[in-house]
DRENTORKOL-3810 file (N, C-alpha, C; in nm, 4 decimals):
REM DRENTORKOL-3810
@n.u->0.1128; n.v->-0.1374; n.w->-0.0113; ca.u->-0.0122; ca.v->0.0109; ca.w->0.0037; c.u->0.0995; c.v->0.0770; c.w->0.0400
@n.u->0.0777; n.v->0.2023; n.w->-0.0775; ca.u->0.1202; ca.v->0.3081; ca.w->-0.1144; c.u->0.0696; c.v->0.4324; c.w->0.0409
@n.u->0.1470; n.v->0.5064; n.w->0.0521; ca.u->0.1483; ca.v->0.6468; ca.w->0.1445; c.u->0.0594; c.v->0.7563; c.w->0.0357
@n.u->0.1436; n.v->0.8017; n.w->-0.1049; ca.u->0.0663; ca.v->0.8433; ca.w->-0.1363; c.u->0.0631; c.v->0.8696; c.w->-0.2771
@n.u->-0.0292; n.v->0.9292; n.w->-0.4074; ca.u->0.0353; ca.v->0.9020; ca.w->-0.5085; c.u->-0.0106; c.v->0.9988; c.w->-0.6218
@n.u->0.0027; n.v->1.0524; n.w->-0.6986; ca.u->-0.0875; ca.v->1.1393; ca.w->-0.8049; c.u->-0.1596; c.v->1.0924; c.w->-0.9136
@n.u->-0.2365; n.v->1.1027; n.w->-0.8962; ca.u->-0.3628; ca.v->1.0450; ca.w->-1.0260; c.u->-0.4083; c.v->1.1338; c.w->-1.0948
@n.u->-0.4566; n.v->1.0360; n.w->-1.2196; ca.u->-0.5431; ca.v->1.1279; ca.w->-1.3081; c.u->-0.6268; c.v->1.0753; c.w->-1.3340
@n.u->-0.7429; n.v->1.1452; n.w->-1.2897; ca.u->-0.8913; ca.v->1.1524; ca.w->-1.3268; c.u->-0.9568; c.v->1.1147; c.w->-1.4235
@n.u->-0.9066; n.v->1.0790; n.w->-1.5009; ca.u->-0.9913; ca.v->1.0065; ca.w->-1.6412; c.u->-1.1192; c.v->0.9899; c.w->-1.6277
@n.u->-1.1748; n.v->0.9617; n.w->-1.7280; ca.u->-1.3491; ca.v->0.9304; ca.w->-1.7275; c.u->-1.3588; c.v->0.7495; c.w->-1.7123
@n.u->-1.2689; n.v->0.7019; n.w->-1.7210; ca.u->-1.2569; ca.v->0.5485; ca.w->-1.7085; c.u->-1.2127; c.v->0.5391; c.w->-1.5847
@n.u->-1.1307; n.v->0.6135; n.w->-1.4993; ca.u->-1.0898; ca.v->0.6085; ca.w->-1.3850; c.u->-1.2020; c.v->0.6495; c.w->-1.2892
@n.u->-1.2834; n.v->0.7827; n.w->-1.3291; ca.u->-1.3693; ca.v->0.7875; ca.w->-1.2204; c.u->-1.5338; c.v->0.6578; c.w->-1.2550
@n.u->-1.5178; n.v->0.5944; n.w->-1.3873; ca.u->-1.6518; ca.v->0.5039; ca.w->-1.3638; c.u->-1.6063; c.v->0.4081; c.w->-1.3266
@n.u->-1.4545; n.v->0.3424; n.w->-1.3078; ca.u->-1.3868; ca.v->0.2379; ca.w->-1.2168; c.u->-1.4143; c.v->0.2658; c.w->-1.0600
@n.u->-1.4053; n.v->0.3955; n.w->-0.9955; ca.u->-1.3905; ca.v->0.4193; ca.w->-0.8917; c.u->-1.5898; c.v->0.4174; c.w->-0.8552
@n.u->-1.6453; n.v->0.4413; n.w->-0.9173; ca.u->-1.8209; ca.v->0.4294; ca.w->-0.8612; c.u->-1.8541; c.v->0.2746; c.w->-0.8905
@n.u->-1.8241; n.v->0.2310; n.w->-0.9848; ca.u->-1.8338; ca.v->0.1013; ca.w->-0.9543; c.u->-1.8092; c.v->0.0278; c.w->-0.8548
@n.u->-1.6669; n.v->0.0516; n.w->-0.8243; ca.u->-1.6263; ca.v->-0.0504; ca.w->-0.7096; c.u->-1.6875; c.v->0.0259; c.w->-0.5746
@n.u->-1.7354; n.v->0.1499; n.w->-0.5684; ca.u->-1.7850; ca.v->0.2102; ca.w->-0.4686; c.u->-1.9730; c.v->0.1530; c.w->-0.4342
@n.u->-1.9916; n.v->0.1142; n.w->-0.5677; ca.u->-2.1052; ca.v->0.0876; ca.w->-0.5240; c.u->-2.1578; c.v->-0.0879; c.w->-0.4943
@n.u->-2.0305; n.v->-0.1283; n.w->-0.4692; ca.u->-2.0282; ca.v->-0.2751; ca.w->-0.4722; c.u->-2.0389; c.v->-0.3184; c.w->-0.2884
@n.u->-2.0358; n.v->-0.2292; n.w->-0.1958; ca.u->-2.0353; ca.v->-0.2411; ca.w->-0.0607; c.u->-2.0685; c.v->-0.1305; c.w->-0.0118
@n.u->-2.0475; n.v->-0.1117; n.w->0.1438; ca.u->-2.0620; ca.v->0.0378; ca.w->0.1920; c.u->-1.9314; c.v->0.0799; c.w->0.2184
@n.u->-1.8210; n.v->0.1221; n.w->0.1342; ca.u->-1.7265; ca.v->0.1982; ca.w->0.0941; c.u->-1.7507; c.v->0.3289; c.w->0.0662
@n.u->-1.6314; n.v->0.4185; n.w->0.0525; ca.u->-1.5868; ca.v->0.5117; ca.w->0.0549; c.u->-1.4923; c.v->0.6000; c.w->-0.0367
@n.u->-1.5158; n.v->0.6725; n.w->-0.1456; ca.u->-1.3977; ca.v->0.7544; ca.w->-0.1897; c.u->-1.3807; c.v->0.9007; c.w->-0.1574
@n.u->-1.2587; n.v->0.9419; n.w->-0.1473; ca.u->-1.2178; ca.v->1.0651; ca.w->-0.1567; c.u->-1.0946; c.v->1.1318; c.w->-0.2135
@n.u->-1.1147; n.v->1.2372; n.w->-0.3083; ca.u->-1.0692; ca.v->1.2910; ca.w->-0.4096; c.u->-1.0016; c.v->1.4014; c.w->-0.3401
@n.u->-0.8627; n.v->1.4457; n.w->-0.3326; ca.u->-0.8336; ca.v->1.5463; ca.w->-0.2969; c.u->-0.7212; c.v->1.6012; c.w->-0.4225
@n.u->-0.7366; n.v->1.7415; n.w->-0.4414; ca.u->-0.6606; ca.v->1.8223; ca.w->-0.5098; c.u->-0.5827; c.v->1.9241; c.w->-0.4374
@n.u->-0.4922; n.v->1.9584; n.w->-0.4459; ca.u->-0.3878; ca.v->2.0068; ca.w->-0.3380; c.u->-0.2720; c.v->2.0734; c.w->-0.4620
@n.u->-0.1959; n.v->2.2279; n.w->-0.4124; ca.u->-0.1951; ca.v->2.2968; ca.w->-0.4673; c.u->-0.0809; c.v->2.3798; c.w->-0.4053
@n.u->0.0302; n.v->2.3542; n.w->-0.3323; ca.u->0.1382; ca.v->2.4995; ca.w->-0.2535; c.u->0.1562; c.v->2.5872; c.w->-0.3236
@n.u->0.1803; n.v->2.6673; n.w->-0.2427; ca.u->0.2349; ca.v->2.8149; ca.w->-0.3484; c.u->0.3912; c.v->2.7366; c.w->-0.4315
@n.u->0.4850; n.v->2.6230; n.w->-0.3340; ca.u->0.5787; ca.v->2.6069; ca.w->-0.4274; c.u->0.5955; c.v->2.5405; c.w->-0.5339
@n.u->0.4489; n.v->2.4383; n.w->-0.5254; ca.u->0.4580; ca.v->2.3417; ca.w->-0.6351; c.u->0.3918; c.v->2.4435; c.w->-0.7893
@n.u->0.4161; n.v->2.3711; n.w->-0.8805; ca.u->0.4266; ca.v->2.4102; ca.w->-1.0295; c.u->0.2811; c.v->2.3371; c.w->-1.0364
@n.u->0.2890; n.v->2.2210; n.w->-0.9988; ca.u->0.1455; ca.v->2.1345; ca.w->-1.0589; c.u->0.0207; c.v->2.1020; c.w->-0.9329
@n.u->-0.0600; n.v->2.1164; n.w->-0.9588; ca.u->-0.1674; ca.v->2.0609; ca.w->-0.8674; c.u->-0.1183; c.v->1.8768; c.w->-0.8234
@n.u->-0.1580; n.v->1.8426; n.w->-0.7247; ca.u->-0.1528; ca.v->1.7011; ca.w->-0.6898; c.u->-0.2910; c.v->1.6443; c.w->-0.6356
@n.u->-0.3046; n.v->1.5207; n.w->-0.7287; ca.u->-0.4431; ca.v->1.4693; ca.w->-0.6933; c.u->-0.4205; c.v->1.3466; c.w->-0.6212
@n.u->-0.4754; n.v->1.2996; n.w->-0.5115; ca.u->-0.4804; ca.v->1.1914; ca.w->-0.4633; c.u->-0.6445; c.v->1.1473; c.w->-0.4476
@n.u->-0.6373; n.v->0.9937; n.w->-0.4293; ca.u->-0.7534; ca.v->0.9181; ca.w->-0.4222; c.u->-0.7631; c.v->0.8006; c.w->-0.3700
@n.u->-0.8403; n.v->0.7995; n.w->-0.2735; ca.u->-0.8284; ca.v->0.7756; ca.w->-0.1053; c.u->-0.9647; c.v->0.6573; c.w->-0.0965
@n.u->-0.8987; n.v->0.5246; n.w->-0.1254; ca.u->-1.0807; ca.v->0.4664; ca.w->-0.1116; c.u->-1.0490; c.v->0.3760; c.w->-0.0078
@n.u->-1.1911; n.v->0.3612; n.w->0.0606; ca.u->-1.2089; ca.v->0.2715; ca.w->0.1808; c.u->-1.3358; c.v->0.1628; c.w->0.2106
@n.u->-1.2619; n.v->0.0556; n.w->0.2243; ca.u->-1.4112; ca.v->-0.0454; ca.w->0.2814; c.u->-1.4615; c.v->-0.0299; c.w->0.3777
@n.u->-1.5880; n.v->-0.0166; n.w->0.4370; ca.u->-1.5733; ca.v->0.0159; ca.w->0.5410; c.u->-1.6282; c.v->-0.1392; c.w->0.6305
@n.u->-1.6505; n.v->-0.1703; n.w->0.5794; ca.u->-1.6722; ca.v->-0.3351; ca.w->0.5773; c.u->-1.5200; c.v->-0.4308; c.w->0.6292
@n.u->-1.4252; n.v->-0.3971; n.w->0.5674; ca.u->-1.2997; ca.v->-0.4611; ca.w->0.6050; c.u->-1.1843; c.v->-0.3496; c.w->0.6239
@n.u->-1.2681; n.v->-0.2513; n.w->0.6814; ca.u->-1.1836; ca.v->-0.1161; ca.w->0.7315; c.u->-1.0334; c.v->-0.1295; c.w->0.6745
@n.u->-1.0430; n.v->-0.1359; n.w->0.5569; ca.u->-0.9040; ca.v->-0.1022; ca.w->0.4817; c.u->-0.9014; c.v->0.0014; c.w->0.3721
@n.u->-0.8361; n.v->0.0718; n.w->0.3478; ca.u->-0.8307; ca.v->0.1980; ca.w->0.2493; c.u->-0.6746; c.v->0.1656; c.w->0.1721
@n.u->-0.6822; n.v->0.2338; n.w->0.0937; ca.u->-0.5337; ca.v->0.3147; ca.w->0.0307; c.u->-0.5666; c.v->0.3817; c.w->-0.0718
@n.u->-0.4536; n.v->0.4365; n.w->-0.1089; ca.u->-0.4270; ca.v->0.5502; ca.w->-0.2385; c.u->-0.4182; c.v->0.4828; c.w->-0.3597
@n.u->-0.4850; n.v->0.5187; n.w->-0.4461; ca.u->-0.4694; ca.v->0.4386; ca.w->-0.5675; c.u->-0.4312; c.v->0.5727; c.w->-0.7083
@n.u->-0.4023; n.v->0.5625; n.w->-0.8062; ca.u->-0.3783; ca.v->0.6366; ca.w->-0.8807; c.u->-0.4098; c.v->0.6363; c.w->-1.0292
@n.u->-0.5094; n.v->0.4855; n.w->-1.0838; ca.u->-0.5866; ca.v->0.4175; ca.w->-1.1737; c.u->-0.6309; c.v->0.3270; c.w->-1.1679
@n.u->-0.7268; n.v->0.3187; n.w->-1.2718; ca.u->-0.8386; ca.v->0.1863; ca.w->-1.2438; c.u->-0.7481; c.v->0.0533; c.w->-1.1579
@n.u->-0.6490; n.v->0.0566; n.w->-1.2629; ca.u->-0.5775; ca.v->-0.1136; ca.w->-1.2336; c.u->-0.5601; c.v->-0.0987; c.w->-1.1152
@n.u->-0.5285; n.v->-0.0319; n.w->-1.0048; ca.u->-0.5017; ca.v->0.0039; ca.w->-0.8606; c.u->-0.6060; c.v->-0.0262; c.w->-0.7701
@n.u->-0.7087; n.v->-0.0673; n.w->-0.8276; ca.u->-0.8425; ca.v->-0.0627; ca.w->-0.7573; c.u->-0.8478; c.v->-0.2205; c.w->-0.7154
@n.u->-0.8442; n.v->-0.2239; n.w->-0.5942; ca.u->-0.8290; ca.v->-0.3957; ca.w->-0.5425; c.u->-0.9752; c.v->-0.4617; c.w->-0.5457
@n.u->-0.9553; n.v->-0.5687; n.w->-0.5703; ca.u->-1.0422; ca.v->-0.6658; ca.w->-0.6285; c.u->-1.0638; c.v->-0.7063; c.w->-0.4524
@n.u->-1.2556; n.v->-0.7385; n.w->-0.3998; ca.u->-1.2542; ca.v->-0.7813; ca.w->-0.2704; c.u->-1.1371; c.v->-0.9131; c.w->-0.2269
@n.u->-1.1358; n.v->-1.0060; n.w->-0.3272; ca.u->-1.0064; ca.v->-1.1037; ca.w->-0.2525; c.u->-0.8727; c.v->-1.0328; c.w->-0.2837
@n.u->-0.8305; n.v->-0.9456; n.w->-0.3264; ca.u->-0.7446; ca.v->-0.9066; ca.w->-0.2466; c.u->-0.7248; c.v->-0.8337; c.w->-0.1099
@n.u->-0.8415; n.v->-0.7667; n.w->-0.1068; ca.u->-0.8754; ca.v->-0.6804; ca.w->-0.0138; c.u->-0.8833; c.v->-0.7760; c.w->0.1082
@n.u->-0.9656; n.v->-0.8799; n.w->0.0826; ca.u->-0.9902; ca.v->-1.0073; ca.w->0.2230; c.u->-0.8216; c.v->-1.0846; c.w->0.2499
@n.u->-0.7563; n.v->-1.0551; n.w->0.1237; ca.u->-0.6088; ca.v->-1.1805; ca.w->0.1708; c.u->-0.4864; c.v->-1.0837; c.w->0.2727
@n.u->-0.5106; n.v->-0.9529; n.w->0.2259; ca.u->-0.4525; ca.v->-0.8738; ca.w->0.2968; c.u->-0.5095; c.v->-0.8408; c.w->0.4485
@n.u->-0.6045; n.v->-0.8075; n.w->0.4532; ca.u->-0.6593; ca.v->-0.8395; ca.w->0.5822; c.u->-0.6491; c.v->-0.9751; c.w->0.6465
@n.u->-0.5981; n.v->-1.0611; n.w->0.5847; ca.u->-0.5608; ca.v->-1.2019; ca.w->0.6643; c.u->-0.4220; c.v->-1.2029; c.w->0.6915
@n.u->-0.3538; n.v->-1.1258; n.w->0.5938; ca.u->-0.2373; ca.v->-1.1223; ca.w->0.6464; c.u->-0.1836; c.v->-1.0569; c.w->0.7421
@n.u->-0.2675; n.v->-0.9085; n.w->0.7477; ca.u->-0.2477; ca.v->-0.8360; ca.w->0.8649; c.u->-0.2844; c.v->-0.8875; c.w->1.0059
@n.u->-0.3846; n.v->-0.9378; n.w->0.9916; ca.u->-0.4486; ca.v->-1.0219; ca.w->1.1136; c.u->-0.3400; c.v->-1.1429; c.w->1.1146
@n.u->-0.2790; n.v->-1.2328; n.w->1.0487; ca.u->-0.1540; ca.v->-1.3365; ca.w->1.0746; c.u->-0.0447; c.v->-1.2259; c.w->1.1693
@n.u->-0.0195; n.v->-1.1535; n.w->1.1027; ca.u->0.1006; ca.v->-1.0534; ca.w->1.1612; c.u->0.0924; c.v->-1.0386; c.w->1.2612
@n.u->-0.0900; n.v->-0.9723; n.w->1.3204; ca.u->-0.0954; ca.v->-0.9319; ca.w->1.4831; c.u->-0.1094; c.v->-1.0325; c.w->1.5202
@n.u->-0.1185; n.v->-1.1668; n.w->1.4862; ca.u->-0.1007; ca.v->-1.2728; ca.w->1.5919; c.u->0.0163; c.v->-1.3135; c.w->1.6556
@n.u->0.1263; n.v->-1.3175; n.w->1.5203; ca.u->0.2454; ca.v->-1.3487; ca.w->1.5811; c.u->0.2989; c.v->-1.2546; c.w->1.6790
@n.u->0.2754; n.v->-1.1428; n.w->1.6634; ca.u->0.3563; ca.v->-1.0393; ca.w->1.7523; c.u->0.3058; c.v->-1.0461; c.w->1.8812
@n.u->0.1272; n.v->-1.0760; n.w->1.8971; ca.u->0.0804; ca.v->-1.0733; ca.w->1.9806; c.u->0.1661; c.v->-1.1900; c.w->2.0795
@n.u->0.1809; n.v->-1.3041; n.w->2.0389; ca.u->0.1949; ca.v->-1.4267; ca.w->2.0525; c.u->0.3227; c.v->-1.3939; c.w->2.1153
@n.u->0.4045; n.v->-1.3144; n.w->2.0474; ca.u->0.5580; ca.v->-1.3151; ca.w->2.0621; c.u->0.5366; c.v->-1.2195; c.w->2.1855
@n.u->0.4475; n.v->-1.1171; n.w->2.2268; ca.u->0.4235; ca.v->-1.0492; ca.w->2.3136; c.u->0.4222; c.v->-1.1312; c.w->2.4503
@n.u->0.3064; n.v->-1.2160; n.w->2.4326; ca.u->0.2661; ca.v->-1.2978; ca.w->2.5444; c.u->0.3735; c.v->-1.3743; c.w->2.5906
@n.u->0.4505; n.v->-1.4650; n.w->2.4843; ca.u->0.5780; ca.v->-1.5600; ca.w->2.5520; c.u->0.6788; c.v->-1.4581; c.w->2.6298
@n.u->0.7243; n.v->-1.3504; n.w->2.5850; ca.u->0.7985; ca.v->-1.2434; ca.w->2.6525; c.u->0.7467; c.v->-1.2291; c.w->2.8419
@n.u->0.6217; n.v->-1.2647; n.w->2.8143; ca.u->0.5660; ca.v->-1.2095; ca.w->2.9328; c.u->0.5398; c.v->-1.3703; c.w->3.0641
@n.u->0.5898; n.v->-1.4829; n.w->3.0036; ca.u->0.5752; ca.v->-1.6389; ca.w->3.0828; c.u->0.6899; c.v->-1.5830; c.w->3.1584
@n.u->0.8233; n.v->-1.5491; n.w->3.0812; ca.u->0.9460; ca.v->-1.5870; ca.w->3.1231; c.u->0.9331; c.v->-1.5623; c.w->3.2768
END
């Protein structure tokens, strides 16, 4: 997952975002920034799935995750948390 990215809001990208959002309890945030030092604006698109409590920045339709990819990422995060907690519990048993 990237922390931020500059996107181009093409019609295809907007259509893909709307389709993704309509498939569940999801939100999309689009942010356009330009500081006084920047010559170009920065466009960021954040997508969030409320059911999976998972979100990320995307910059094109191909980066929009599938449900399976979101679930696999969530499973990986849960397994990493489980390992970390087990390690902490073992340290307390000593």
